[in-house]
C-alpha positions as CSV (number, residue, x, y, z in Angstrom):
1,M,-52.7,2.2,1.1
2,K,-49.5,2.4,-1.0
3,P,-47.7,5.7,-1.7
4,P,-47.8,6.9,-5.3
5,V,-45.1,5.3,-7.4
6,N,-43.8,8.7,-8.6
7,L,-42.5,9.5,-5.1
8,I,-39.6,7.1,-5.7
9,R,-36.9,7.9,-8.1
10,P,-37.0,5.6,-11.2
11,L,-33.4,4.6,-10.6
12,V,-34.2,3.4,-7.1
13,R,-37.5,1.8,-8.1
14,D,-35.7,-0.3,-10.7
15,L,-32.7,-1.1,-8.6
16,H,-31.7,-4.7,-7.9
17,A,-30.3,-4.5,-4.4
18,Y,-27.3,-6.4,-3.1
19,V,-28.4,-9.8,-1.6
20,P,-26.3,-10.8,1.5
21,G,-25.9,-14.4,2.6
22,E,-28.7,-15.9,4.6
23,Q,-28.6,-15.2,8.3
24,P,-30.1,-18.3,9.9
25,K,-33.1,-18.1,12.2
26,I,-32.9,-21.8,13.1
27,K,-30.7,-22.7,16.0
28,G,-28.0,-25.3,15.4
29,L,-27.2,-24.6,11.8
30,I,-23.6,-24.8,10.8
31,K,-23.1,-21.4,9.1
32,L,-20.6,-21.7,6.2
33,N,-22.2,-19.2,3.8
34,T,-21.0,-15.7,4.8
35,N,-17.2,-16.0,5.2
36,E,-17.2,-15.1,8.9
37,N,-14.2,-16.1,11.0
38,P,-15.1,-19.2,13.0
39,Y,-13.1,-18.0,16.0
40,P,-14.1,-15.2,18.4
41,P,-12.1,-12.0,18.9
42,S,-9.2,-12.1,21.3
43,P,-9.9,-11.9,25.0
44,R,-8.1,-8.5,25.1
45,V,-10.5,-7.2,22.4
46,L,-13.5,-8.4,24.3
47,A,-12.2,-6.9,27.5
48,A,-11.6,-3.5,25.9
49,V,-15.1,-3.4,24.4
50,K,-16.7,-4.4,27.7
51,A,-14.7,-1.8,29.6
52,A,-15.9,0.9,27.2
53,V,-19.6,0.1,27.9
54,D,-20.0,3.0,30.3
55,G,-21.0,6.7,30.4
56,R,-19.2,7.2,27.1
57,L,-22.1,5.8,25.2
58,R,-23.8,9.1,25.5
59,L,-21.0,10.8,23.6
60,Y,-20.1,11.0,20.0
61,P,-17.1,9.0,19.0
62,N,-14.0,10.5,17.5
63,P,-15.2,11.8,14.1
64,T,-12.2,10.6,12.1
65,A,-11.2,7.6,14.1
66,Q,-7.9,9.4,14.6
67,G,-6.5,7.0,17.2
68,L,-7.2,4.0,15.1
69,R,-5.8,5.7,11.9
70,E,-2.6,6.5,13.8
71,K,-2.2,2.8,14.9
72,L,-2.9,1.6,11.3
73,A,-0.4,4.1,10.0
74,R,2.3,2.7,12.3
75,L,1.4,-0.9,11.2
76,H,1.5,0.0,7.5
77,R,4.5,2.4,7.7
78,C,2.7,5.4,6.3
79,K,1.0,8.5,7.7
80,A,-2.5,8.8,9.3
81,E,-3.4,11.1,6.4
82,N,-3.0,8.1,4.1
83,I,-5.8,6.2,5.8
84,I,-9.6,6.7,6.0
85,V,-11.7,4.5,8.2
86,G,-15.3,3.6,7.5
87,N,-18.4,1.5,8.5
88,G,-16.9,-1.6,7.0
89,S,-14.9,-1.7,3.8
90,D,-18.3,-1.6,2.0
91,E,-18.7,2.0,2.9
92,M,-15.2,2.7,1.6
93,L,-16.2,1.2,-1.8
94,S,-19.3,3.2,-1.9
95,L,-17.4,6.4,-1.1
96,A,-15.0,5.7,-3.9
97,V,-17.9,5.4,-6.4
98,R,-19.4,8.7,-5.2
99,C,-16.0,10.5,-5.1
100,F,-14.4,9.4,-8.4
101,V,-17.3,8.6,-10.8
102,E,-19.8,11.0,-12.4
103,P,-23.4,9.8,-12.6
104,S,-24.4,9.1,-16.1
105,R,-28.1,8.4,-15.8
106,G,-30.9,9.0,-13.3
107,S,-29.1,12.2,-12.4
108,R,-27.7,15.3,-14.1
109,A,-24.0,16.1,-13.9
110,I,-22.6,19.6,-13.2
111,F,-24.1,22.4,-15.2
112,G,-27.1,20.3,-16.0
113,R,-25.4,18.1,-18.7
114,Q,-25.2,14.4,-18.8
115,A,-21.8,13.2,-17.7
116,D,-19.3,12.0,-20.3
117,R,-19.4,8.1,-20.2
118,S,-15.6,8.1,-20.0
119,K,-15.9,9.8,-16.6
120,A,-19.0,7.8,-15.5
121,T,-17.9,4.2,-15.5
122,V,-17.3,1.7,-12.7
123,Q,-15.1,-1.1,-14.0
124,Y,-14.5,-4.5,-12.5
125,F,-13.7,-8.1,-13.4
126,T,-16.4,-10.7,-13.3
127,P,-17.1,-12.9,-11.4
128,S,-16.1,-10.8,-8.3
129,Y,-17.8,-9.0,-5.4
130,S,-21.5,-8.6,-6.4
131,L,-21.7,-5.3,-4.6
132,Y,-19.7,-3.5,-7.3
133,P,-22.5,-3.4,-9.9
134,V,-25.1,-2.4,-7.2
135,L,-22.9,0.5,-6.1
136,A,-22.7,1.6,-9.7
137,D,-26.5,1.4,-10.2
138,I,-27.2,3.3,-7.0
139,H,-25.0,6.1,-8.2
140,G,-26.4,6.0,-11.7
141,A,-23.0,5.2,-13.2
142,A,-22.2,3.0,-16.2
143,K,-20.8,-0.5,-15.6
144,N,-18.0,-2.2,-17.4
145,A,-17.8,-5.8,-16.3
146,V,-14.9,-7.7,-17.9
147,S,-14.6,-11.5,-17.7
148,L,-11.7,-13.1,-15.9
149,K,-10.1,-16.1,-17.6
150,P,-11.9,-19.4,-17.4
151,D,-9.7,-20.4,-14.5
152,F,-10.5,-17.1,-12.8
153,S,-7.0,-15.7,-13.3
154,L,-6.4,-12.1,-14.4
155,P,-6.0,-11.3,-18.1
156,G,-2.6,-9.7,-18.7
157,V,-2.3,-6.1,-19.7
158,G,-1.4,-7.1,-23.2
159,E,-4.6,-9.2,-23.5
160,L,-6.7,-6.4,-22.1
161,K,-5.2,-4.0,-24.7
162,R,-6.0,-6.4,-27.5
163,G,-9.6,-6.8,-26.3
164,L,-12.2,-4.1,-26.8
165,A,-14.0,-4.3,-23.4
166,W,-11.4,-3.1,-21.0
167,D,-11.1,0.7,-20.4
168,F,-7.7,1.9,-19.3
169,K,-9.2,5.4,-18.7
170,A,-12.1,4.3,-16.6
171,P,-12.4,6.7,-13.6
172,L,-12.7,3.8,-11.1
173,T,-11.7,0.1,-11.3
174,F,-12.3,-2.4,-8.6
175,V,-10.0,-5.5,-8.4
176,T,-10.9,-8.1,-5.7
177,T,-7.6,-9.6,-4.6
178,P,-7.7,-12.4,-3.6
179,N,-10.8,-12.9,-5.7
180,A,-14.2,-13.6,-4.4
181,P,-16.0,-15.9,-5.0
182,S,-13.3,-18.0,-6.7
183,G,-10.7,-17.7,-3.8
184,R,-7.9,-17.3,-6.4
185,G,-4.9,-15.2,-5.3
186,Y,-3.1,-12.8,-7.6
187,D,0.6,-12.0,-7.6
188,T,1.5,-8.4,-6.6
189,A,3.7,-8.2,-9.8
190,E,0.7,-8.8,-12.1
191,L,-1.4,-6.3,-10.1
192,E,1.4,-3.7,-10.4
193,K,1.4,-4.1,-14.2
194,L,-2.4,-3.5,-14.3
195,C,-2.2,-0.5,-11.9
196,R,0.7,1.0,-13.9
197,A,-1.3,0.9,-17.1
198,Q,-4.6,2.2,-15.6
199,R,-5.2,6.0,-15.8
200,G,-8.1,6.2,-13.4
201,V,-8.4,5.3,-9.7
202,V,-7.8,1.6,-8.9
203,V,-9.2,0.1,-5.7
204,L,-7.5,-3.2,-4.8
205,D,-10.1,-4.9,-2.5
206,E,-8.1,-7.0,-0.1
207,A,-10.9,-8.2,2.2
208,Y,-9.4,-11.7,2.4
209,V,-5.7,-10.9,2.1
210,D,-4.7,-12.2,5.6
211,F,-5.3,-15.7,4.3
212,A,-3.0,-15.2,1.3
213,D,0.7,-15.5,0.7
214,E,1.2,-11.8,-0.2
215,N,-0.5,-8.5,-0.3
216,A,-0.4,-5.4,-2.6
217,L,-0.4,-2.7,0.1
218,K,2.9,-1.3,-1.2
219,L,1.1,-0.4,-4.5
220,A,-1.2,2.1,-2.6
221,L,1.9,3.8,-1.2
222,K,3.7,3.7,-4.6
223,F,1.1,4.9,-7.1
224,P,-0.9,8.1,-6.4
225,H,-4.0,6.6,-8.1
226,V,-4.2,3.3,-6.2
227,L,-6.1,2.6,-3.0
228,V,-6.1,-0.7,-1.0
229,A,-9.3,-1.6,0.9
230,R,-9.1,-3.7,4.1
231,T,-11.6,-4.8,6.7
232,F,-11.6,-6.0,10.3
233,S,-14.5,-8.4,9.5
234,K,-13.1,-11.5,7.8
235,A,-9.7,-12.1,9.4
236,Y,-10.2,-10.2,12.7
237,S,-13.7,-11.5,13.8
238,L,-15.3,-8.0,14.0
239,C,-18.2,-8.4,11.5
240,F,-20.6,-7.2,14.2
241,Q,-18.7,-3.9,14.6
242,R,-18.3,-3.0,10.9
243,V,-14.9,-1.4,10.6
244,G,-12.9,-1.1,7.4
245,Y,-10.5,1.3,5.8
246,L,-8.7,2.5,2.7
247,V,-5.0,3.2,2.3
248,G,-3.7,5.5,-0.4
249,H,-2.4,8.9,-1.4
250,A,-3.3,11.7,1.0
251,E,-5.1,13.8,-1.6
252,L,-7.4,10.9,-2.5
253,V,-8.0,10.2,1.1
254,A,-8.8,13.9,1.8
255,A,-11.3,13.9,-1.1
256,L,-13.0,10.8,0.3
257,D,-13.1,12.4,3.7
258,K,-15.1,15.3,2.3
259,I,-18.1,13.0,1.5
260,R,-17.8,10.7,4.5
261,D,-20.8,10.6,6.8
262,S,-20.2,12.3,10.2
263,Y,-19.2,9.9,13.0
264,N,-19.4,7.0,10.5
265,V,-17.5,4.6,12.7
266,N,-19.1,3.8,16.1
267,G,-17.0,4.2,19.2
268,L,-17.0,0.6,20.3
269,G,-15.9,-0.4,16.8
270,Q,-13.0,2.0,17.0
271,I,-12.0,0.6,20.4
272,A,-12.3,-3.0,19.2
273,A,-10.3,-2.4,16.1
274,A,-7.5,-0.6,18.0
275,A,-7.4,-3.4,20.6
276,T,-7.1,-5.9,17.7
277,L,-4.0,-4.2,16.5
278,D,-2.5,-4.7,19.9
279,D,-2.9,-8.4,19.8
280,L,-2.0,-9.4,16.2
281,E,-0.2,-12.5,17.2
282,F,-3.4,-14.0,18.5
283,Y,-5.0,-13.5,15.1
284,R,-2.0,-14.7,13.1
285,A,-2.4,-18.0,15.0
286,N,-6.0,-18.1,13.9
287,F,-5.1,-17.5,10.3
288,K,-2.8,-20.6,10.4
289,K,-5.6,-22.7,11.9
290,I,-8.1,-21.5,9.2
291,I,-5.5,-22.1,6.4
292,A,-4.8,-25.6,7.8
293,T,-8.6,-26.4,7.9
294,R,-8.9,-25.0,4.3
295,E,-6.3,-27.4,3.0
296,W,-7.7,-30.4,4.9
297,L,-11.3,-29.7,3.7
298,G,-10.1,-29.2,0.1
299,C,-8.3,-32.6,0.2
300,E,-11.3,-34.4,1.7
301,L,-13.8,-33.0,-0.7
302,T,-11.5,-33.8,-3.6
303,K,-11.5,-37.4,-2.5
304,L,-15.3,-37.4,-2.7
305,G,-15.2,-36.2,-6.3
306,F,-15.5,-32.4,-5.8
307,K,-13.5,-30.1,-8.0
308,V,-12.0,-27.8,-5.5
309,L,-10.3,-24.6,-6.8
310,P,-7.1,-23.3,-5.2
311,S,-7.9,-20.7,-2.6
312,R,-6.0,-17.9,-0.8
313,T,-9.1,-16.9,1.3
314,N,-11.1,-18.2,4.2
315,F,-13.5,-20.0,1.8
316,I,-13.3,-22.5,-1.1
317,L,-15.2,-22.7,-4.4
318,A,-16.0,-26.3,-5.2
319,Q,-17.9,-28.0,-8.0
320,P,-19.8,-30.9,-6.4
321,P,-20.5,-34.3,-7.9
322,A,-23.7,-36.3,-8.2
323,F,-26.1,-33.3,-8.3
324,P,-26.1,-29.8,-9.7
325,A,-24.6,-27.3,-7.3
326,R,-28.0,-25.6,-6.7
327,D,-29.5,-28.9,-5.6
328,W,-26.9,-29.3,-2.9
329,L,-28.2,-26.2,-1.0
330,P,-31.4,-27.7,0.3
331,K,-29.8,-31.2,0.8
332,L,-27.1,-29.7,3.0
333,R,-29.6,-27.4,4.7
334,D,-31.7,-30.5,5.7
335,R,-28.5,-31.6,7.5
336,K,-28.2,-28.2,9.2
337,I,-25.4,-26.9,7.0
338,L,-25.5,-23.6,5.1
339,V,-23.3,-22.9,2.1
340,R,-23.6,-20.3,-0.6
341,W,-24.6,-20.7,-4.3
342,F,-24.5,-18.0,-6.9
343,S,-26.7,-17.9,-10.0
344,A,-24.1,-16.1,-12.2
345,P,-23.3,-18.4,-15.1
346,E,-19.5,-18.4,-14.5
347,V,-19.9,-19.9,-11.0
348,S,-23.4,-21.5,-11.0
349,D,-21.8,-25.0,-11.1
350,Y,-20.0,-24.3,-7.8
351,L,-20.7,-24.0,-4.1
352,R,-18.8,-21.4,-2.0
353,I,-18.0,-22.9,1.3
354,T,-16.7,-20.8,4.3
355,I,-13.9,-22.4,6.3
356,G,-15.3,-23.1,9.7
357,T,-13.8,-24.9,12.7
358,P,-12.3,-28.4,12.1
359,A,-15.5,-29.9,13.6
360,E,-17.7,-27.9,11.2
361,A,-15.5,-28.9,8.3
362,A,-15.7,-32.5,9.4
363,A,-19.5,-32.3,9.6
364,L,-19.7,-31.0,6.1
365,V,-17.5,-33.8,4.8
366,K,-19.7,-36.3,6.6
367,A,-22.9,-34.8,5.1
368,A,-21.4,-34.8,1.6
369,R,-20.3,-38.4,1.9
370,Q,-23.8,-39.4,3.0
371,L,-25.4,-37.5,0.1
372,I,-23.1,-39.1,-2.5
373,V,-23.6,-42.6,-1.2
């Protein structure tokens, strides 16, 4: 017997939830669909986690991940109060929506009045991370999705001012840099111009920045309304542990901390992330291997007729030949290879392909060659 429909809030009942990449249940599949690092954590990290599986498991972890925040502060040349750590960077993005944006529907604002739309908007470019609109919908906020240029580059501030869609007073703006799903990198100089013009909070989501030529972390330490989001998942092989963080002005961080869940970062995750920071040379060597494989794969697919976009991430966006992109999914899956396809019109002609090991990349090229011939 089903519960009555009226037990569920209309906002939740009508919500279109975020859809993560497929997690295969069939052994032997080459998994190039969720942008995971193809290499395991460093031996020092694995040893640190194994050593911590003891009587401490009965205890609560440090509630603010203080030790990890202090290590991150030394790495980024700031103070621990400039950093908040969370259950993956996704939690940090969710906290930002809850902290800086008023609900506009499905909920009443303070004093029982509907929130002013100018204070209730989550703004982002499109195509970008598909979680942003979901977070806005969960919160009951308005959404302002503004298209990137056809080549997925950022519109300039002048172009945004001439257009009617962009809101320079939006309370929260997300910018994925480098971009997903396109893989395009953005210069810090152009990001600074956008941040300087924006009046509300700007979150520069740098989930893939370790595979790029530059980062924009300095902007979070320069402007009081800018936050940079980072994760230990993509570059540091810790998807399983879910550790991410934000860097920014201490007052913004303190506000976010007020609404953070208690003990939001598990103890083993804190230990794994801290050990990662003690072995950065190991990971930097992995970055180089992934970048080299990315360039090789792009060249090989181009030879086969794919249109491969320039990438500064651990994946590529490629328009395949011979068949529509969507049709490539089952054809590759039949050959035990998973890639990602998005239905959004801007990218529906493309496949997003995670950079795996050289052997996995070679298997993809071999399968693509067989399908084309």
